[in-house]
Backbone bond lengths (Angstrom), bond angles and torsions (degrees), N, CA, C in turn:
res aa  C-N    CA-C-N  psi(-1)  N-CA   C-N-CA  omega(-1)  CA-C   N-CA-C  phi
1 M - - - 1.471 - - 1.523 108.10 -
2 M 1.347 118.23 148.45 1.427 120.27 -178.67 1.520 109.80 -84.87
3 D 1.288 115.36 148.46 1.457 119.86 177.26 1.541 108.99 -84.28
4 K 1.292 113.91 171.45 1.512 120.38 -175.36 1.471 114.25 -62.66
5 T 1.331 115.16 -34.16 1.487 119.74 -177.68 1.538 110.08 -65.21
6 K 1.330 117.63 -40.63 1.508 120.04 179.75 1.506 109.01 -70.86
7 I 1.345 117.43 -37.12 1.447 119.08 177.63 1.466 112.13 -63.98
8 R 1.321 118.06 -40.83 1.533 122.07 175.72 1.466 111.80 -62.73
9 F 1.292 117.76 -42.40 1.464 124.67 176.85 1.513 112.15 -57.39
10 Y 1.316 116.23 -51.62 1.496 120.29 -179.76 1.537 111.38 -69.85
11 Y 1.303 116.72 -33.52 1.489 120.56 174.62 1.513 107.77 -60.90
12 G 1.315 120.21 -43.97 1.431 124.15 178.55 1.493 113.48 -58.44
13 I 1.353 112.22 -42.38 1.462 117.56 175.78 1.526 113.83 -61.61
14 I 1.315 115.11 -39.78 1.471 121.18 177.71 1.531 109.87 -67.67
15 L 1.302 116.70 -36.17 1.530 117.92 179.38 1.527 110.50 -67.17
16 I 1.308 114.43 -40.32 1.508 118.15 177.70 1.492 110.15 -65.98
17 A 1.306 120.22 -41.25 1.449 124.71 179.39 1.572 110.45 -61.38
18 V 1.314 115.46 -41.85 1.428 120.06 179.56 1.515 111.68 -68.14
19 G 1.329 114.49 -40.29 1.505 118.30 174.78 1.505 112.44 -59.61
20 L 1.321 115.89 -47.17 1.492 119.13 176.72 1.524 110.99 -62.51
21 G 1.330 116.88 -33.58 1.450 118.94 176.41 1.485 113.02 -66.73
22 V 1.276 117.96 -34.34 1.529 121.76 174.64 1.532 111.02 -61.86
23 F 1.348 114.91 -39.91 1.418 120.08 179.61 1.508 112.26 -68.81
24 Y 1.356 115.75 -33.50 1.466 122.63 -178.98 1.562 108.55 -73.69
25 R 1.294 119.69 -34.43 1.437 124.37 -174.15 1.513 113.55 -84.85
26 I 1.368 117.82 -19.43 1.518 118.84 -173.94 1.543 110.31 -56.71
27 P 1.316 118.57 -48.37 1.515 113.34 -178.34 1.521 115.71 -65.71
28 Q 1.307 117.55 -20.29 1.422 120.00 -179.15 1.554 111.39 -85.55
29 V 1.328 116.11 -30.00 1.451 119.95 -175.41 1.544 112.92 -90.44
30 I 1.300 119.68 -30.51 1.496 122.20 -176.11 1.497 109.44 -62.42
31 P 1.296 123.15 -41.62 1.473 117.91 178.61 1.539 114.19 -62.06
32 Q 1.328 114.81 -31.89 1.481 119.30 175.25 1.505 112.23 -66.73
33 L 1.331 116.17 -38.77 1.464 124.03 176.44 1.466 111.57 -67.18
34 E 1.346 118.97 -41.13 1.487 122.00 178.99 1.475 111.29 -61.46
35 A 1.311 120.06 -25.63 1.475 122.27 179.19 1.525 111.85 -69.43
36 I 1.367 117.89 -23.59 1.443 122.71 -179.84 1.566 106.25 -83.33
37 E 1.249 114.02 124.68 1.495 119.85 -176.73 1.514 113.73 -57.23
38 F 1.268 119.06 -36.40 1.480 125.94 -177.29 1.592 106.95 -61.10
39 F 1.301 118.69 -42.71 1.428 119.75 -174.45 1.505 113.10 -90.52
40 K 1.292 119.33 -3.91 1.529 122.31 -178.33 1.540 109.12 -58.66
41 Q 1.335 117.62 -45.14 1.459 121.42 -176.35 1.552 111.00 -79.02
42 K 1.327 117.27 -20.49 1.449 119.74 -173.99 1.569 114.21 -110.87
43 I 1.289 115.83 25.50 1.492 120.23 -171.02 1.505 109.99 -68.08
44 I 1.314 122.20 -32.94 1.410 123.62 175.15 1.503 110.31 -61.13
45 L 1.292 117.59 -46.29 1.481 119.88 178.77 1.517 111.71 -62.29
46 V 1.284 113.88 -36.38 1.547 117.12 179.57 1.558 108.04 -67.09
47 Y 1.305 116.10 -43.79 1.490 119.44 177.29 1.553 107.64 -54.38
48 L 1.343 112.48 -52.30 1.488 117.07 -173.56 1.540 110.33 -61.04
49 C 1.306 116.17 -41.49 1.468 118.51 -178.62 1.577 112.64 -64.53
50 F 1.281 114.63 -39.65 1.470 120.26 178.82 1.539 111.56 -64.83
51 Y 1.367 115.25 -44.87 1.375 120.15 -179.18 1.585 112.09 -65.77
52 I 1.351 114.68 -42.97 1.429 119.43 176.74 1.575 111.07 -61.89
53 L 1.285 117.12 -41.15 1.459 121.28 176.15 1.497 109.63 -57.39
54 G 1.324 116.47 -49.24 1.527 119.72 -178.17 1.478 109.10 -62.98
55 L 1.352 120.29 -41.17 1.475 121.30 -178.39 1.562 110.04 -66.94
56 F 1.338 116.50 -37.51 1.461 116.98 179.82 1.515 110.97 -69.57
57 L 1.302 119.85 -36.16 1.470 122.09 177.91 1.535 110.03 -66.47
58 I 1.276 118.22 -41.69 1.477 120.49 178.91 1.560 110.54 -69.94
59 L 1.274 116.96 -36.23 1.456 121.07 178.27 1.537 109.98 -66.56
60 A 1.343 115.68 -47.28 1.488 119.79 -177.57 1.479 107.13 -63.32
61 G 1.364 119.87 -41.37 1.474 119.75 -178.78 1.500 111.92 -64.95
62 S 1.350 116.78 -40.59 1.416 120.18 177.62 1.523 113.12 -60.59
63 I 1.322 112.09 -45.09 1.507 114.55 -178.98 1.548 108.65 -64.55
64 R 1.279 118.81 -39.87 1.495 120.24 178.93 1.525 111.58 -61.12
65 I 1.331 115.84 -44.32 1.449 121.11 178.45 1.553 111.10 -62.43
66 Y 1.301 114.90 -44.54 1.471 122.04 179.77 1.518 110.15 -60.78
67 R 1.290 117.07 -47.37 1.435 117.39 -178.06 1.516 113.72 -73.40
68 A 1.415 116.25 -31.60 1.463 117.71 176.13 1.528 111.72 -65.74
69 R 1.407 114.57 -40.38 1.444 119.29 179.15 1.571 112.22 -65.80
70 K 1.297 114.26 -33.35 1.430 120.81 -177.85 1.463 110.22 -69.89
71 D 1.380 118.16 -36.30 1.486 120.70 178.29 1.456 115.64 -71.51
72 I 1.305 116.76 -18.09 1.553 117.97 -174.54 1.549 107.82 -78.55
């Protein structure tokens, strides 16, 4: 069985991968959101929220990996 340090390390990798996936999907999702009338006026806010979400995921994954590597 894996110890908690390895699980935290792999979880950090998953968080970074999800954050990069958010950045990859933004150009594909935004045109679909622009088609919805409600988001048409707020598209800059939607862009900002997606990019902040991606940054937070990458930052959280990096912190987890750093702390897991420090504990080893």
